[in-house]
LOMIGU-655429 format. One line per 8 residues: for each residue x, y, z of N, C-alpha, C. Coordinates in nm, 2 decimals, padded with zeros to 4 digits, m for minus. Example, Ala and Ser with C-alpha at 12.3 -4.5 7.8 and 13.67 -1.06 7.14 Angstrom:
// residues 2
01.32,m00.57,00.78,01.23,m00.45,00.78,01.32,m00.33,00.78; 01.28,m00.22,00.71,01.37,m00.11,00.71,01.29,00.00,00.79
This chain:
// residues 81
00.08,m00.12,00.02,00.03,00.02,m00.01,00.08,00.14,00.00; 00.22,00.10,00.07,00.26,00.24,00.08,00.33,00.28,m00.07; 00.36,00.22,m00.13,00.41,00.22,m00.28,00.31,00.30,m00.38; 00.14,00.28,m00.37,00.06,00.35,m00.42,00.06,00.49,m00.33; 00.08,00.50,m00.23,00.08,00.64,m00.17,00.12,00.75,m00.23; 00.03,00.85,m00.23,00.07,00.98,m00.33,00.05,01.01,m00.51; 00.05,00.85,m00.54,00.04,00.84,m00.68,m00.10,00.82,m00.68; m00.14,00.66,m00.64,m00.29,00.65,m00.66,m00.38,00.67,m00.53
m00.35,00.66,m00.43,m00.41,00.71,m00.30,m00.31,00.83,m00.19; m00.39,00.89,m00.16,m00.35,00.96,m00.05,m00.22,00.93,00.09; m00.17,00.97,00.07,m00.07,00.94,00.21,m00.12,00.92,00.32; m00.25,01.01,00.34,m00.31,01.00,00.50,m00.41,00.90,00.48; m00.47,00.81,00.36,m00.53,00.73,00.39,m00.43,00.59,00.40; m00.35,00.57,00.34,m00.25,00.49,00.34,m00.18,00.47,00.55; m00.16,00.58,00.60,m00.16,00.59,00.72,m00.24,00.56,00.84; m00.37,00.57,00.76,m00.50,00.56,00.84,m00.51,00.43,00.86
m00.53,00.37,00.75,m00.55,00.23,00.67,m00.43,00.09,00.79; m00.32,00.18,00.79,m00.19,00.10,00.82,m00.22,00.13,01.00; m00.27,00.21,01.07,m00.28,00.28,01.20,m00.45,00.30,01.23; m00.51,00.19,01.25,m00.63,00.26,01.27,m00.66,00.26,01.42; m00.79,00.28,01.48,m00.82,00.32,01.62,m00.78,00.16,01.67; m00.79,00.16,01.82,m00.77,00.01,01.90,m00.88,m00.06,01.88; m00.97,00.00,01.85,m01.10,m00.07,01.86,m01.13,m00.15,01.71; m01.08,m00.07,01.63,m01.07,m00.13,01.47,m00.94,m00.19,01.42
m00.88,m00.25,01.53,m00.71,m00.28,01.47,m00.77,m00.39,01.44; m00.86,m00.50,01.44,m00.84,m00.64,01.31,m00.88,m00.55,01.19; m00.92,m00.49,01.16,m00.95,m00.42,01.04,m00.85,m00.35,00.96; m00.71,m00.39,01.02,m00.59,m00.30,00.95,m00.56,m00.36,00.80; m00.49,m00.25,00.73,m00.43,m00.26,00.62,m00.30,m00.22,00.62; m00.17,m00.29,00.63,m00.05,m00.25,00.70,00.00,m00.16,00.53; 00.08,m00.13,00.58,00.12,00.02,00.45,00.22,m00.10,00.39; 00.27,m00.23,00.43,00.35,m00.34,00.34,00.27,m00.44,00.27
00.13,m00.45,00.29,00.01,m00.52,00.23,00.03,m00.48,00.06; 00.05,m00.60,00.01,00.03,m00.61,m00.15,m00.10,m00.61,m00.20; m00.18,m00.55,m00.29,m00.33,m00.53,m00.30,m00.28,m00.67,m00.41; m00.45,m00.75,m00.44,m00.46,m00.78,m00.56,m00.46,m00.70,m00.69; m00.38,m00.77,m00.79,m00.40,m00.71,m00.93,m00.54,m00.63,m00.97; m00.66,m00.70,m00.94,m00.78,m00.67,m00.96,m00.82,m00.52,m00.88; m00.76,m00.55,m00.75,m00.79,m00.40,m00.67,m00.71,m00.29,m00.75; m00.60,m00.32,m00.75,m00.51,m00.18,m00.83,m00.58,m00.16,m00.93
m00.62,m00.22,m01.01,m00.66,m00.20,m01.18,m00.80,m00.16,m01.16; m00.89,m00.19,m01.05,m01.02,m00.12,m01.03,m01.00,00.02,m00.96; m00.90,00.06,m00.86,m00.89,00.18,m00.80,m00.80,00.28,m00.92; m00.74,00.25,m01.02,m00.70,00.32,m01.13,m00.82,00.37,m01.19; m00.94,00.25,m01.27,m01.02,00.29,m01.34,m01.11,00.40,m01.28; m01.14,00.39,m01.11,m01.22,00.49,m01.06,m01.13,00.62,m01.04; m01.05,00.63,m01.03,m00.98,00.76,m01.03,m00.95,00.83,m01.17; m01.00,00.76,m01.28,m00.99,00.85,m01.43,m01.13,00.96,m01.43
m01.06,01.05,m01.50,m01.15,01.14,m01.52,m01.22,01.13,m01.66; m01.31,01.13,m01.68,m01.44,01.13,m01.59,m01.41,00.95,m01.55; m01.48,00.95,m01.43,m01.45,00.77,m01.38,m01.52,00.70,m01.45; m01.48,00.57,m01.47,m01.54,00.48,m01.55,m01.58,00.35,m01.50; m01.69,00.30,m01.52,m01.77,00.21,m01.45,m01.65,00.04,m01.44; m01.70,m00.02,m01.37,m01.61,m00.13,m01.38,m01.70,m00.25,m01.30; m01.69,m00.36,m01.36,m01.72,m00.47,m01.30,m01.60,m00.57,m01.27; m01.64,m00.61,m01.13,m01.53,m00.71,m01.04,m01.58,m00.84,m01.05
m01.54,m00.97,m01.12,m01.60,m01.10,m01.08,m01.45,m01.15,m01.04; m01.48,m01.22,m00.90,m01.36,m01.29,m00.85,m01.41,m01.40,m00.73; m01.33,m01.43,m00.67,m01.39,m01.54,m00.58,m01.37,m01.51,m00.46; m01.48,m01.58,m00.36,m01.51,m01.53,m00.24,m01.38,m01.51,m00.15; m01.36,m01.39,m00.09,m01.25,m01.35,m00.02,m01.12,m01.32,m00.08; m01.17,m01.24,m00.19,m01.06,m01.21,m00.30,m01.00,m01.04,m00.28; m01.11,m01.02,m00.22,m01.14,m00.88,m00.23,m01.16,m00.76,m00.29; m01.30,m00.78,m00.30,m01.39,m00.73,m00.43,m01.42,m00.59,m00.36
m01.48,m00.64,m00.23,m01.54,m00.54,m00.13,m01.41,m00.39,m00.15; m01.30,m00.45,m00.12,m01.21,m00.30,m00.12,m01.21,m00.25,m00.25; m01.23,m00.31,m00.37,m01.24,m00.25,m00.49,m01.28,m00.13,m00.50; m01.40,m00.13,m00.44,m01.50,00.00,m00.44,m01.45,00.07,m00.30; m01.46,00.03,m00.19,m01.46,00.09,m00.07,m01.31,00.18,m00.04; m01.21,00.11,m00.10,m01.09,00.20,m00.07,m01.09,00.37,m00.13; m01.12,00.34,m00.29,m01.15,00.47,m00.35,m01.25,00.59,m00.33; m01.38,00.51,m00.22,m01.48,00.59,m00.15,m01.36,00.65,m00.03
m01.30,00.57,00.02,m01.24,00.64,00.18,m01.12,00.75,00.11; m01.05,00.72,00.01,m00.98,00.80,m00.07,m01.00,00.93,m00.12; m01.15,00.92,m00.15,m01.22,01.06,m00.21,m01.24,01.14,m00.10; m01.31,01.11,00.04,m01.35,01.14,00.16,m01.21,01.22,00.20; m01.13,01.17,00.19,m00.97,01.20,00.26,m00.92,01.32,00.19; m00.93,01.30,00.00,m00.92,01.42,m00.03,m01.00,01.55,00.00; m01.11,01.54,00.02,m01.16,01.64,00.03,m01.16,01.69,00.16; m01.13,01.60,00.28,m01.05,01.66,00.40,m00.95,01.75,00.40
m00.85,01.70,00.31,m00.74,01.76,00.33,m00.72,01.90,00.26
């Protein structure tokens, strides 16, 4: 995730996901975590101007939720900064 900081994702989001509040520590996305290729592809498509619609088809537990959730969180962080 750290390698995507500044390029695709805001550094503030990567840091926040790496060090969540204690009550959410089991939801941690470590800065040294490597996302799946389909996740990075989805994030790049959703950051295009205008954003492109995507369909992600993958097995259970493969990170489909993060395909849409991380860009939403990144957009919120960008609005706060």
